MIFI-709131 format. One record per residue (C-alpha): residue number from 1; residue in one letter; x negated, y negated, z negated. Coordinates in pm, whole numbers, plus 50000, padded with zeros to 5 digits. Layout:
<nodes>
node pos=NUM code=A x=X y=Y z=Z
...
</nodes>
This chain:
<nodes>
node pos=1 code=X x=50000 y=49999 z=50000
node pos=2 code=X x=49851 y=49663 z=50102
node pos=3 code=X x=49850 y=49364 z=49870
node pos=4 code=X x=50136 y=49203 z=50065
node pos=5 code=X x=50355 y=49512 z=50005
node pos=6 code=X x=50347 y=49486 z=49626
node pos=7 code=X x=50654 y=49315 z=49484
node pos=8 code=X x=50445 y=49143 z=49213
node pos=9 code=X x=50089 y=49080 z=49105
node pos=10 code=X x=50059 y=49226 z=48753
node pos=11 code=X x=50248 y=49502 z=48569
node pos=12 code=X x=50220 y=49585 z=48201
node pos=13 code=X x=50246 y=49960 z=48137
node pos=14 code=X x=50312 y=50111 z=47793
node pos=15 code=X x=50412 y=50442 z=47637
node pos=16 code=X x=50591 y=50424 z=47303
node pos=17 code=X x=50775 y=50626 z=47041
node pos=18 code=X x=50929 y=50489 z=46720
node pos=19 code=X x=50733 y=50163 z=46730
node pos=20 code=X x=50996 y=49918 z=46611
node pos=21 code=X x=50757 y=49765 z=46356
node pos=22 code=X x=50461 y=49706 z=46586
node pos=23 code=X x=50612 y=49665 z=46935
node pos=24 code=X x=50751 y=49309 z=46894
node pos=25 code=X x=50405 y=49170 z=46818
node pos=26 code=X x=50250 y=49348 z=47111
node pos=27 code=X x=50511 y=49225 z=47362
node pos=28 code=X x=50512 y=48869 z=47224
node pos=29 code=X x=50138 y=48852 z=47288
node pos=30 code=X x=50145 y=48958 z=47653
node pos=31 code=X x=50497 y=48945 z=47802
node pos=32 code=X x=50477 y=48579 z=47915
node pos=33 code=X x=50171 y=48654 z=48123
node pos=34 code=X x=50278 y=48959 z=48328
node pos=35 code=X x=50536 y=48993 z=48609
node pos=36 code=X x=50700 y=49313 z=48487
node pos=37 code=X x=50698 y=49538 z=48182
node pos=38 code=X x=50713 y=49915 z=48229
node pos=39 code=X x=50788 y=50119 z=47915
node pos=40 code=X x=50795 y=50497 z=47902
node pos=41 code=X x=50966 y=50606 z=47581
node pos=42 code=X x=50893 y=50962 z=47466
node pos=43 code=X x=51178 y=51006 z=47221
node pos=44 code=X x=51227 y=50708 z=46990
node pos=45 code=X x=51495 y=50738 z=46721
node pos=46 code=X x=51460 y=50382 z=46591
node pos=47 code=X x=51517 y=50047 z=46766
node pos=48 code=X x=51210 y=50067 z=46992
node pos=49 code=X x=51409 y=50085 z=47319
node pos=50 code=X x=51637 y=49793 z=47221
node pos=51 code=X x=51333 y=49584 z=47131
node pos=52 code=X x=51165 y=49657 z=47463
node pos=53 code=X x=51483 y=49569 z=47650
node pos=54 code=X x=51500 y=49236 z=47468
node pos=55 code=X x=51172 y=49146 z=47639
node pos=56 code=X x=51309 y=49240 z=47983
node pos=57 code=X x=51126 y=49574 z=48001
node pos=58 code=X x=51223 y=49848 z=48243
node pos=59 code=X x=51277 y=50159 z=48030
node pos=60 code=X x=51214 y=50516 z=48141
node pos=61 code=X x=51288 y=50804 z=47906
node pos=62 code=X x=51060 y=51108 z=47919
node pos=63 code=X x=51071 y=51370 z=47636
node pos=64 code=X x=50735 y=51411 z=47464
node pos=65 code=X x=50521 y=51681 z=47632
node pos=66 code=X x=50220 y=51669 z=47395
node pos=67 code=X x=50016 y=51510 z=47672
node pos=68 code=X x=49927 y=51142 z=47652
node pos=69 code=X x=49779 y=51120 z=48001
node pos=70 code=X x=50092 y=51275 z=48153
node pos=71 code=X x=50306 y=51000 z=48007
node pos=72 code=X x=50057 y=50721 z=48080
node pos=73 code=X x=50044 y=50831 z=48441
node pos=74 code=X x=50424 y=50835 z=48447
node pos=75 code=X x=50420 y=50467 z=48346
node pos=76 code=X x=50174 y=50388 z=48624
node pos=77 code=X x=50405 y=50555 z=48875
node pos=78 code=X x=50682 y=50307 z=48800
node pos=79 code=X x=50460 y=49997 z=48830
node pos=80 code=X x=50527 y=49759 z=49119
node pos=81 code=X x=50233 y=49530 z=49055
node pos=82 code=X x=49920 y=49511 z=49261
node pos=83 code=X x=49731 y=49529 z=48930
node pos=84 code=X x=49811 y=49711 z=48607
node pos=85 code=X x=49721 y=49618 z=48248
node pos=86 code=X x=49794 y=49846 z=47956
node pos=87 code=X x=49805 y=49801 z=47580
node pos=88 code=X x=49955 y=50002 z=47294
node pos=89 code=X x=50221 y=49893 z=47047
node pos=90 code=X x=49959 y=49848 z=46773
node pos=91 code=X x=49757 y=49607 z=46985
node pos=92 code=X x=49776 y=49235 z=47055
node pos=93 code=X x=49640 y=49039 z=47348
node pos=94 code=X x=49428 y=48755 z=47216
node pos=95 code=X x=49606 y=48421 z=47229
node pos=96 code=X x=49333 y=48274 z=47449
node pos=97 code=X x=49335 y=48567 z=47695
node pos=98 code=X x=49697 y=48566 z=47806
node pos=99 code=X x=49683 y=48255 z=48027
node pos=100 code=X x=49370 y=48387 z=48192
node pos=101 code=X x=49494 y=48734 z=48297
node pos=102 code=X x=49609 y=48638 z=48646
node pos=103 code=X x=49325 y=48392 z=48691
node pos=104 code=X x=49080 y=48678 z=48637
node pos=105 code=X x=49258 y=48884 z=48900
node pos=106 code=X x=49260 y=48602 z=49156
node pos=107 code=X x=48888 y=48541 z=49098
node pos=108 code=X x=48794 y=48908 z=49131
node pos=109 code=X x=48525 y=49012 z=49375
node pos=110 code=X x=48664 y=49192 z=49684
node pos=111 code=X x=48532 y=49535 z=49578
node pos=112 code=X x=48636 y=49508 z=49210
node pos=113 code=X x=48893 y=49770 z=49117
node pos=114 code=X x=48886 y=49742 z=48736
node pos=115 code=X x=48817 y=49500 z=48452
node pos=116 code=X x=48643 y=49570 z=48123
node pos=117 code=X x=48809 y=49398 z=47826
node pos=118 code=X x=48672 y=49356 z=47474
node pos=119 code=X x=48875 y=49539 z=47207
node pos=120 code=X x=48832 y=49457 z=46834
node pos=121 code=X x=48954 y=49693 z=46559
node pos=122 code=X x=49093 y=49531 z=46242
node pos=123 code=X x=49198 y=49650 z=45898
node pos=124 code=X x=49522 y=49535 z=45740
node pos=125 code=X x=49331 y=49294 z=45517
node pos=126 code=X x=49156 y=49129 z=45810
node pos=127 code=X x=48816 y=49304 z=45812
node pos=128 code=X x=48648 y=49386 z=46139
node pos=129 code=X x=48607 y=49767 z=46172
node pos=130 code=X x=48404 y=49756 z=46492
node pos=131 code=X x=48465 y=49687 z=46858
node pos=132 code=X x=48437 y=49831 z=47206
node pos=133 code=X x=48433 y=49730 z=47569
node pos=134 code=X x=48694 y=49929 z=47759
node pos=135 code=X x=48865 y=49926 z=48096
node pos=136 code=X x=49218 y=49800 z=48039
node pos=137 code=X x=49315 y=49636 z=48373
node pos=138 code=X x=49280 y=49795 z=48715
node pos=139 code=X x=49417 y=49811 z=49069
node pos=140 code=X x=49739 y=50003 z=49131
node pos=141 code=X x=49588 y=50222 z=49400
node pos=142 code=X x=49708 y=50577 z=49308
node pos=143 code=X x=49341 y=50672 z=49258
node pos=144 code=X x=49275 y=50530 z=48913
node pos=145 code=X x=49455 y=50746 z=48657
node pos=146 code=X x=49433 y=50902 z=48312
node pos=147 code=X x=49291 y=51242 z=48215
node pos=148 code=X x=49303 y=51431 z=47887
node pos=149 code=X x=49604 y=51526 z=47680
node pos=150 code=X x=49481 y=51309 z=47389
node pos=151 code=X x=49230 y=51021 z=47373
node pos=152 code=X x=49295 y=51004 z=47745
node pos=153 code=X x=49019 y=50867 z=47963
node pos=154 code=X x=49056 y=50650 z=48267
node pos=155 code=X x=48902 y=50800 z=48582
node pos=156 code=X x=48885 y=50709 z=48950
node pos=157 code=X x=48751 y=50354 z=48919
node pos=158 code=X x=48446 y=50257 z=49119
node pos=159 code=X x=48354 y=49893 z=49061
node pos=160 code=X x=48415 y=49741 z=48718
node pos=161 code=X x=48385 y=49371 z=48647
node pos=162 code=X x=48322 y=49245 z=48290
node pos=163 code=X x=48554 y=48964 z=48191
node pos=164 code=X x=48585 y=48743 z=47885
node pos=165 code=X x=48924 y=48875 z=47764
node pos=166 code=X x=49007 y=49025 z=47426
node pos=167 code=X x=49257 y=49267 z=47270
node pos=168 code=X x=49304 y=49318 z=46893
node pos=169 code=X x=49381 y=49667 z=46764
node pos=170 code=X x=49539 y=49741 z=46426
node pos=171 code=X x=49600 y=50117 z=46449
node pos=172 code=X x=49307 y=50277 z=46270
node pos=173 code=X x=49365 y=50132 z=45926
node pos=174 code=X x=49654 y=50361 z=45825
node pos=175 code=X x=49798 y=50466 z=45493
node pos=176 code=X x=49668 y=50805 z=45378
node pos=177 code=X x=49983 y=50999 z=45467
node pos=178 code=X x=49999 y=50855 z=45816
node pos=179 code=X x=49625 y=50903 z=45862
node pos=180 code=X x=49651 y=51272 z=45774
node pos=181 code=X x=49950 y=51320 z=46006
node pos=182 code=X x=49763 y=51151 z=46291
node pos=183 code=X x=49456 y=51364 z=46221
node pos=184 code=X x=49656 y=51689 z=46234
node pos=185 code=X x=49838 y=51586 z=46552
node pos=186 code=X x=49522 y=51474 z=46725
node pos=187 code=X x=49303 y=51769 z=46632
node pos=188 code=X x=49570 y=52012 z=46746
node pos=189 code=X x=49568 y=51861 z=47095
node pos=190 code=X x=49191 y=51831 z=47107
node pos=191 code=X x=49141 y=52193 z=47008
node pos=192 code=X x=49378 y=52287 z=47291
node pos=193 code=X x=49157 y=52086 z=47530
node pos=194 code=X x=48849 y=52270 z=47403
node pos=195 code=X x=49018 y=52606 z=47455
node pos=196 code=X x=49107 y=52516 z=47814
node pos=197 code=X x=48767 y=52365 z=47897
node pos=198 code=X x=48506 y=52460 z=47635
node pos=199 code=X x=48214 y=52300 z=47821
node pos=200 code=X x=48373 y=51958 z=47835
node pos=201 code=X x=48187 y=51731 z=47589
node pos=202 code=X x=48473 y=51477 z=47563
node pos=203 code=X x=48712 y=51669 z=47334
node pos=204 code=X x=48420 y=51773 z=47116
node pos=205 code=X x=48326 y=51408 z=47076
node pos=206 code=X x=48680 y=51302 z=46978
node pos=207 code=X x=48706 y=51596 z=46737
node pos=208 code=X x=48388 y=51465 z=46572
node pos=209 code=X x=48541 y=51117 z=46544
node pos=210 code=X x=48864 y=51258 z=46398
node pos=211 code=X x=48677 y=51467 z=46138
node pos=212 code=X x=48461 y=51172 z=46041
node pos=213 code=X x=48766 y=50955 z=45987
node pos=214 code=X x=48881 y=51179 z=45701
node pos=215 code=X x=48525 y=51243 z=45575
node pos=216 code=X x=48491 y=51603 z=45693
node pos=217 code=X x=48123 y=51551 z=45755
node pos=218 code=X x=48019 y=51909 z=45828
node pos=219 code=X x=48288 y=51949 z=46095
node pos=220 code=X x=48213 y=51607 z=46239
node pos=221 code=X x=47843 y=51687 z=46263
node pos=222 code=X x=47904 y=52019 z=46433
node pos=223 code=X x=48133 y=51870 z=46697
node pos=224 code=X x=47910 y=51567 z=46759
node pos=225 code=X x=47604 y=51786 z=46811
node pos=226 code=X x=47805 y=52006 z=47048
node pos=227 code=X x=47912 y=51699 z=47246
node pos=228 code=X x=47552 y=51581 z=47276
node pos=229 code=X x=47438 y=51926 z=47384
node pos=230 code=X x=47709 y=51960 z=47651
node pos=231 code=X x=47644 y=51605 z=47775
node pos=232 code=X x=47298 y=51717 z=47885
node pos=233 code=X x=47467 y=51942 z=48143
node pos=234 code=X x=47786 y=51752 z=48220
node pos=235 code=X x=47829 y=51378 z=48268
node pos=236 code=X x=47992 y=51186 z=47986
node pos=237 code=X x=48050 y=50812 z=47966
node pos=238 code=X x=47762 y=50631 z=47792
node pos=239 code=X x=47999 y=50483 z=47534
node pos=240 code=X x=48106 y=50832 z=47420
node pos=241 code=X x=47754 y=50978 z=47434
node pos=242 code=X x=47606 y=50713 z=47206
node pos=243 code=X x=47910 y=50724 z=46982
node pos=244 code=X x=47842 y=51096 z=46939
node pos=245 code=X x=47478 y=51022 z=46854
node pos=246 code=X x=47598 y=50777 z=46588
node pos=247 code=X x=47842 y=51025 z=46434
node pos=248 code=X x=47579 y=51299 z=46419
node pos=249 code=X x=47308 y=51072 z=46271
node pos=250 code=X x=47552 y=50920 z=46021
node pos=251 code=X x=47674 y=51259 z=45899
node pos=252 code=X x=47319 y=51380 z=45856
node pos=253 code=X x=47237 y=51064 z=45659
node pos=254 code=X x=47543 y=51102 z=45437
node pos=255 code=X x=47444 y=51460 z=45362
node pos=256 code=X x=47090 y=51359 z=45271
node pos=257 code=X x=46927 y=51499 z=45585
node pos=258 code=X x=46713 y=51195 z=45649
node pos=259 code=X x=46470 y=51355 z=45892
node pos=260 code=X x=46755 y=51484 z=46112
node pos=261 code=X x=46927 y=51146 z=46101
node pos=262 code=X x=46607 y=50969 z=46201
node pos=263 code=X x=46538 y=51209 z=46489
node pos=264 code=X x=46885 y=51161 z=46639
node pos=265 code=X x=46859 y=50783 z=46612
node pos=266 code=X x=46520 y=50779 z=46781
node pos=267 code=X x=46648 y=51010 z=47055
node pos=268 code=X x=46940 y=50772 z=47117
node pos=269 code=X x=46708 y=50473 z=47124
node pos=270 code=X x=46484 y=50648 z=47375
node pos=271 code=X x=46786 y=50646 z=47610
node pos=272 code=X x=46905 y=50296 z=47514
node pos=273 code=X x=46683 y=50073 z=47303
node pos=274 code=X x=46977 y=49841 z=47242
node pos=275 code=X x=47196 y=50102 z=47070
node pos=276 code=X x=47282 y=49890 z=46768
node pos=277 code=X x=47436 y=50172 z=46561
node pos=278 code=X x=47112 y=50370 z=46566
node pos=279 code=X x=46914 y=50072 z=46441
node pos=280 code=X x=47164 y=50038 z=46153
node pos=281 code=X x=47134 y=50402 z=46046
node pos=282 code=X x=46752 y=50383 z=46065
node pos=283 code=X x=46756 y=50083 z=45831
node pos=284 code=X x=46939 y=50294 z=45573
node pos=285 code=X x=46707 y=50592 z=45623
node pos=286 code=X x=46392 y=50386 z=45588
node pos=287 code=X x=46527 y=50196 z=45286
node pos=288 code=X x=46565 y=50522 z=45100
node pos=289 code=X x=46218 y=50632 z=45209
node pos=290 code=X x=46063 y=50297 z=45113
node pos=291 code=X x=45932 y=50235 z=45464
node pos=292 code=X x=45972 y=49860 z=45433
node pos=293 code=X x=45807 y=49757 z=45759
node pos=294 code=X x=46034 y=49986 z=45957
node pos=295 code=X x=46343 y=49855 z=45779
node pos=296 code=X x=46250 y=49500 z=45877
node pos=297 code=X x=46165 y=49604 z=46236
node pos=298 code=X x=46495 y=49782 z=46302
node pos=299 code=X x=46692 y=49529 z=46103
node pos=300 code=X x=46566 y=49246 z=46317
node pos=301 code=X x=46649 y=49440 z=46631
node pos=302 code=X x=46999 y=49512 z=46495
node pos=303 code=X x=47058 y=49141 z=46426
node pos=304 code=X x=46925 y=49043 z=46770
node pos=305 code=X x=47158 y=49284 z=46949
node pos=306 code=X x=47454 y=49188 z=46730
node pos=307 code=X x=47414 y=48814 z=46797
node pos=308 code=X x=47377 y=48875 z=47167
node pos=309 code=X x=47688 y=49092 z=47168
node pos=310 code=X x=47895 y=48843 z=46961
node pos=311 code=X x=47796 y=48562 z=47194
node pos=312 code=X x=47896 y=48741 z=47515
node pos=313 code=X x=48054 y=49081 z=47435
node pos=314 code=X x=48171 y=49129 z=47792
node pos=315 code=X x=47808 y=49135 z=47908
node pos=316 code=X x=47725 y=49442 z=47697
node pos=317 code=X x=47881 y=49701 z=47929
node pos=318 code=X x=48100 y=49995 z=47833
node pos=319 code=X x=48020 y=50082 z=47475
node pos=320 code=X x=48158 y=50132 z=47125
node pos=321 code=X x=48003 y=49952 z=46828
node pos=322 code=X x=48067 y=50113 z=46488
node pos=323 code=X x=47831 y=49908 z=46268
node pos=324 code=X x=47923 y=49557 z=46369
node pos=325 code=X x=48080 y=49495 z=46026
node pos=326 code=X x=47763 y=49618 z=45852
node pos=327 code=X x=47553 y=49312 z=45926
node pos=328 code=X x=47545 y=49217 z=45559
node pos=329 code=X x=47422 y=49565 z=45462
node pos=330 code=X x=47141 y=49553 z=45712
node pos=331 code=X x=47045 y=49207 z=45586
node pos=332 code=X x=47052 y=49338 z=45228
node pos=333 code=X x=46813 y=49621 z=45320
node pos=334 code=X x=46589 y=49371 z=45497
node pos=335 code=X x=46588 y=49143 z=45191
node pos=336 code=X x=46503 y=49432 z=44963
node pos=337 code=X x=46217 y=49530 z=45193
node pos=338 code=X x=46082 y=49179 z=45198
node pos=339 code=X x=46095 y=49158 z=44820
node pos=340 code=X x=45917 y=49490 z=44787
node pos=341 code=X x=45647 y=49361 z=45021
node pos=342 code=X x=45601 y=49048 z=44810
node pos=343 code=X x=45771 y=48816 z=45059
node pos=344 code=X x=45977 y=48652 z=44782
node pos=345 code=X x=46075 y=48330 z=44961
node pos=346 code=X x=46183 y=48511 z=45276
node pos=347 code=X x=46368 y=48768 z=45068
node pos=348 code=X x=46567 y=48498 z=44888
node pos=349 code=X x=46660 y=48339 z=45220
node pos=350 code=X x=46773 y=48677 z=45353
node pos=351 code=X x=46984 y=48745 z=45043
node pos=352 code=X x=47169 y=48419 z=45109
node pos=353 code=X x=47231 y=48541 z=45465
node pos=354 code=X x=47383 y=48856 z=45309
node pos=355 code=X x=47636 y=48643 z=45122
node pos=356 code=X x=47728 y=48445 z=45435
node pos=357 code=X x=47763 y=48758 z=45646
node pos=358 code=X x=47975 y=48964 z=45407
node pos=359 code=X x=48350 y=48945 z=45469
node pos=360 code=X x=48386 y=48985 z=45090
node pos=361 code=X x=48115 y=48761 z=44947
node pos=362 code=X x=48156 y=48922 z=44604
node pos=363 code=X x=48061 y=49256 z=44759
node pos=364 code=X x=47745 y=49112 z=44907
node pos=365 code=X x=47650 y=48942 z=44582
node pos=366 code=X x=47716 y=49265 z=44390
node pos=367 code=X x=47489 y=49459 z=44628
node pos=368 code=X x=47205 y=49219 z=44554
node pos=369 code=X x=47275 y=49220 z=44182
node pos=370 code=X x=47293 y=49601 z=44172
node pos=371 code=X x=46951 y=49628 z=44334
node pos=372 code=X x=46803 y=49370 z=44096
node pos=373 code=X x=46938 y=49558 z=43798
node pos=374 code=X x=46813 y=49898 z=43921
node pos=375 code=X x=46463 y=49756 z=43967
node pos=376 code=X x=46447 y=49589 z=43625
node pos=377 code=X x=46500 y=49228 z=43740
node pos=378 code=X x=46759 y=49159 z=43473
node pos=379 code=X x=46773 y=48780 z=43490
node pos=380 code=X x=46813 y=48786 z=43868
node pos=381 code=X x=47076 y=49058 z=43836
node pos=382 code=X x=47272 y=48841 z=43594
node pos=383 code=X x=47257 y=48545 z=43831
node pos=384 code=X x=47388 y=48736 z=44135
node pos=385 code=X x=47650 y=48933 z=43940
node pos=386 code=X x=47787 y=48622 z=43775
node pos=387 code=X x=47818 y=48459 z=44120
node pos=388 code=X x=48006 y=48771 z=44238
node pos=389 code=X x=48254 y=48748 z=43951
node pos=390 code=X x=48298 y=48373 z=44005
node pos=391 code=X x=48361 y=48441 z=44376
node pos=392 code=X x=48620 y=48713 z=44306
node pos=393 code=X x=48737 y=48765 z=43947
node pos=394 code=X x=48912 y=49084 z=44053
node pos=395 code=X x=48596 y=49253 z=44179
node pos=396 code=X x=48559 y=49497 z=43889
node pos=397 code=X x=48230 y=49649 z=44005
node pos=398 code=X x=48055 y=49319 z=43942
node pos=399 code=X x=48232 y=49229 z=43615
node pos=400 code=X x=48179 y=49584 z=43480
node pos=401 code=X x=47805 y=49587 z=43557
node pos=402 code=X x=47775 y=49236 z=43416
node pos=403 code=X x=47924 y=49352 z=43086
node pos=404 code=X x=47698 y=49659 z=43075
node pos=405 code=X x=47386 y=49454 z=43135
node pos=406 code=X x=47458 y=49189 z=42874
node pos=407 code=X x=47518 y=49425 z=42580
node pos=408 code=X x=47152 y=49537 z=42536
node pos=409 code=X x=47020 y=49191 z=42625
node pos=410 code=X x=47213 y=49034 z=42338
node pos=411 code=X x=47054 y=49281 z=42096
node pos=412 code=X x=46706 y=49223 z=42234
node pos=413 code=X x=46448 y=48998 z=42070
node pos=414 code=X x=46419 y=48778 z=42378
node pos=415 code=X x=46606 y=48452 z=42332
node pos=416 code=X x=46533 y=48374 z=42698
node pos=417 code=X x=46722 y=48681 z=42814
node pos=418 code=X x=46999 y=48608 z=42566
node pos=419 code=X x=47033 y=48256 z=42704
node pos=420 code=X x=47034 y=48396 z=43058
node pos=421 code=X x=47312 y=48635 z=42965
node pos=422 code=X x=47513 y=48357 z=42802
node pos=423 code=X x=47463 y=48130 z=43101
node pos=424 code=X x=47557 y=48401 z=43347
node pos=425 code=X x=47876 y=48490 z=43169
node pos=426 code=X x=47967 y=48131 z=43090
node pos=427 code=X x=48019 y=48058 z=43461
node pos=428 code=X x=48214 y=48375 z=43532
node pos=429 code=X x=48592 y=48387 z=43566
node pos=430 code=X x=48612 y=48564 z=43231
node pos=431 code=X x=48427 y=48291 z=43041
node pos=432 code=X x=48701 y=48240 z=42778
node pos=433 code=X x=48690 y=48606 z=42680
node pos=434 code=X x=48326 y=48694 z=42741
node pos=435 code=X x=48196 y=48376 z=42588
node pos=436 code=X x=48361 y=48464 z=42258
node pos=437 code=X x=48241 y=48822 z=42289
node pos=438 code=X x=47883 y=48705 z=42332
node pos=439 code=X x=47920 y=48470 z=42039
node pos=440 code=X x=48070 y=48751 z=41832
node pos=441 code=X x=47777 y=48982 z=41909
node pos=442 code=X x=47532 y=48707 z=41817
node pos=443 code=X x=47711 y=48622 z=41491
node pos=444 code=X x=47730 y=48991 z=41409
node pos=445 code=X x=47357 y=49034 z=41454
node pos=446 code=X x=47296 y=48728 z=41232
node pos=447 code=X x=47538 y=48862 z=40961
node pos=448 code=X x=47754 y=48550 z=41003
node pos=449 code=X x=48071 y=48750 z=40941
node pos=450 code=X x=48313 y=48457 z=40919
node pos=451 code=X x=48199 y=48313 z=41253
node pos=452 code=X x=48207 y=48660 z=41401
node pos=453 code=X x=48566 y=48716 z=41290
node pos=454 code=X x=48661 y=48371 z=41413
node pos=455 code=X x=48521 y=48450 z=41758
node pos=456 code=X x=48683 y=48790 z=41763
node pos=457 code=X x=49011 y=48637 z=41652
node pos=458 code=X x=49006 y=48401 z=41948
node pos=459 code=X x=48956 y=48701 z=42177
node pos=460 code=X x=49261 y=48876 z=42041
node pos=461 code=X x=49466 y=48558 z=42043
node pos=462 code=X x=49402 y=48540 z=42416
node pos=463 code=X x=49445 y=48910 z=42489
node pos=464 code=X x=49683 y=49045 z=42227
node pos=465 code=X x=49653 y=49388 z=42070
node pos=466 code=X x=49805 y=49548 z=42382
node pos=467 code=X x=49546 y=49385 z=42604
node pos=468 code=X x=49580 y=49515 z=42959
node pos=469 code=X x=49261 y=49380 z=43111
node pos=470 code=X x=48981 y=49575 z=43275
node pos=471 code=X x=48893 y=49896 z=43093
node pos=472 code=X x=48531 y=49790 z=43057
node pos=473 code=X x=48627 y=49467 z=42882
node pos=474 code=X x=48884 y=49644 z=42668
node pos=475 code=X x=48631 y=49907 z=42564
node pos=476 code=X x=48371 y=49637 z=42488
node pos=477 code=X x=48617 y=49464 z=42252
node pos=478 code=X x=48698 y=49798 z=42090
node pos=479 code=X x=48332 y=49875 z=42027
node pos=480 code=X x=48273 y=49526 z=41890
node pos=481 code=X x=48554 y=49591 z=41645
node pos=482 code=X x=48394 y=49920 z=41540
node pos=483 code=X x=48058 y=49747 z=41489
node pos=484 code=X x=48234 y=49483 z=41282
node pos=485 code=X x=48392 y=49754 z=41070
node pos=486 code=X x=48052 y=49903 z=40991
node pos=487 code=X x=47903 y=49563 z=40897
node pos=488 code=X x=48202 y=49476 z=40686
node pos=489 code=X x=48194 y=49810 z=40509
node pos=490 code=X x=47822 y=49766 z=40430
node pos=491 code=X x=47911 y=49428 z=40279
node pos=492 code=X x=48180 y=49602 z=40071
node pos=493 code=X x=48462 y=49410 z=40242
node pos=494 code=X x=48681 y=49717 z=40282
node pos=495 code=X x=49004 y=49538 z=40375
node pos=496 code=X x=48841 y=49352 z=40661
node pos=497 code=X x=48654 y=49667 z=40767
node pos=498 code=X x=48980 y=49859 z=40784
node pos=499 code=X x=49140 y=49584 z=40997
node pos=500 code=X x=48846 y=49575 z=41240
node pos=501 code=X x=48849 y=49956 z=41266
node pos=502 code=X x=49220 y=49961 z=41338
node pos=503 code=X x=49182 y=49696 z=41610
node pos=504 code=X x=48918 y=49906 z=41784
node pos=505 code=X x=49126 y=50221 z=41771
node pos=506 code=X x=49434 y=50035 z=41891
node pos=507 code=X x=49241 y=49907 z=42191
node pos=508 code=X x=49066 y=50231 z=42289
node pos=509 code=X x=49197 y=50528 z=42088
node pos=510 code=X x=48998 y=50787 z=42285
node pos=511 code=X x=48665 y=50601 z=42290
node pos=512 code=X x=48392 y=50825 z=42147
node pos=513 code=X x=48203 y=50538 z=41980
node pos=514 code=X x=48517 y=50413 z=41802
node pos=515 code=X x=48605 y=50765 z=41692
node pos=516 code=X x=48256 y=50843 z=41562
node pos=517 code=X x=48260 y=50515 z=41368
node pos=518 code=X x=48595 y=50609 z=41218
node pos=519 code=X x=48460 y=50949 z=41114
node pos=520 code=X x=48157 y=50796 z=40944
node pos=521 code=X x=48358 y=50539 z=40753
node pos=522 code=X x=48629 y=50786 z=40650
node pos=523 code=X x=48365 y=51032 z=40535
node pos=524 code=X x=48196 y=50745 z=40351
node pos=525 code=X x=48508 y=50669 z=40147
node pos=526 code=X x=48707 y=50418 z=40347
node pos=527 code=X x=49069 y=50459 z=40248
node pos=528 code=X x=49307 y=50575 z=40521
node pos=529 code=X x=49618 y=50382 z=40605
node pos=530 code=X x=49877 y=50403 z=40884
node pos=531 code=X x=49639 y=50253 z=41137
node pos=532 code=X x=49368 y=50520 z=41104
node pos=533 code=X x=49540 y=50822 z=40949
node pos=534 code=X x=49586 y=51019 z=41269
node pos=535 code=X x=49267 y=50948 z=41455
node pos=536 code=X x=49239 y=51204 z=41733
node pos=537 code=X x=49039 y=51275 z=42044
node pos=538 code=X x=49177 y=51474 z=42338
node pos=539 code=X x=49164 y=51839 z=42230
node pos=540 code=X x=48997 y=51759 z=41896
node pos=541 code=X x=49148 y=51724 z=41549
node pos=542 code=X x=48911 y=51496 z=41355
node pos=543 code=X x=49051 y=51620 z=41027
node pos=544 code=X x=48894 y=51958 z=41102
node pos=545 code=X x=48551 y=51827 z=41195
node pos=546 code=X x=48260 y=51855 z=40956
node pos=547 code=X x=47912 y=51712 z=40972
node pos=548 code=X x=47711 y=51861 z=41256
node pos=549 code=X x=48018 y=51943 z=41466
node pos=550 code=X x=48029 y=51619 z=41662
node pos=551 code=X x=47828 y=51714 z=41970
node pos=552 code=X x=48120 y=51620 z=42195
node pos=553 code=X x=48057 y=51259 z=42099
</nodes>
């Protein structure tokens, strides 16, 4: 059919089933920029068909045959446009790309039969999960078509032109139940493809990706290695081949097989030195091995490729990038390497780049603080962790580690470290609580009981006995109360000791430290009352415990 015989220029083709939630957004993003909408429905029981009709779509009903390519090709068969573009219900055409769709077609080179469009994967909370360059628009010539019953691949194209258009995809970030259902449905079809054509690397690759998505690392590794092996004998698209290399190297890394992970990455880089995902995995491998120069080398290459890709993604060719969102992790590993090499100024600059690159700045700051703590740099750990808590008060990893670090520092002889702990916590989002806790610990150490109780009283005024804050903070308060009980008992202030002990047990009745304190004080003669009469631990009756039987503590 010649161009003059087509009734229109551009057709949108879709296949759908029960997509009433996602379909409106997809059609709103692209309907104004196409000449017709073709929708093949494979058995919707919700309002999907009515929604499609409201956008002027031509609806064709085909019962589901467990073959995605079959139904995609059915949609192509109904298209009257000279060109076809396809998206799924869980995708959105970028707002800046719609007005340019037809302009791209009109400016196409004479031999161009397909266009490569940049697709970005997003989580529900707005985090970039990675991206890919894929063919999504092509000539309606009865040659270009789909193959494969699942994860169907486009075949028959000859000359692809890269264009600066973008599609956003929201389908991978599913709730656990839906993720499991999709996994079972997909793997069933892929295993059928393997049975019908065992030497085809493509279904093995997609099986690897499906297994990795639910953390079945052994299965993912086996299928990815099989795909790589078969690709040596049978052509596979470069985007799938290098994706398989990444899955195999990542699974080896996650299982602690560092040498195998390194070998696969280096093999991939021997075929394509710009394979960004391999550079990312190598940074992780070499960080564990302490090969600081190699971390910096591959980290710099990763950043170079990433910036080039982000500037002009359509120039990168057909490929899938899985580690695009890990820029901050690579920078963190580079900063650690620089610090280990004595490049302190450069390391500090790189750590600030980590914070800027992380989608959750608190997560980046926590990563730096965690490393500082593990390597004994306590004051620096306090600084970064307190920034993390200030950035996101709900980031419990940071607040929990901050609390754990400060406890021994407050008991140390170093007033400098104590001041650092106080300063760190004073600027955190929990300053009203933690400030009084720090003061209470200090007053307790100095035997200033009245000031200690005053500080502790302010804590409980703010929190209440049924305090529902973070478990680490709650446990800290409970243990402070137990410490107070011991001090007060030593000073023969039994009424106050009993009150402090009760507060601790009310806050954390199963905490081993609070229970062991109660045992010591009860055995030492502290009178029981209703607050401490039935002290228990899961599976243990304290009343039956004697000295020497407390190994469970």
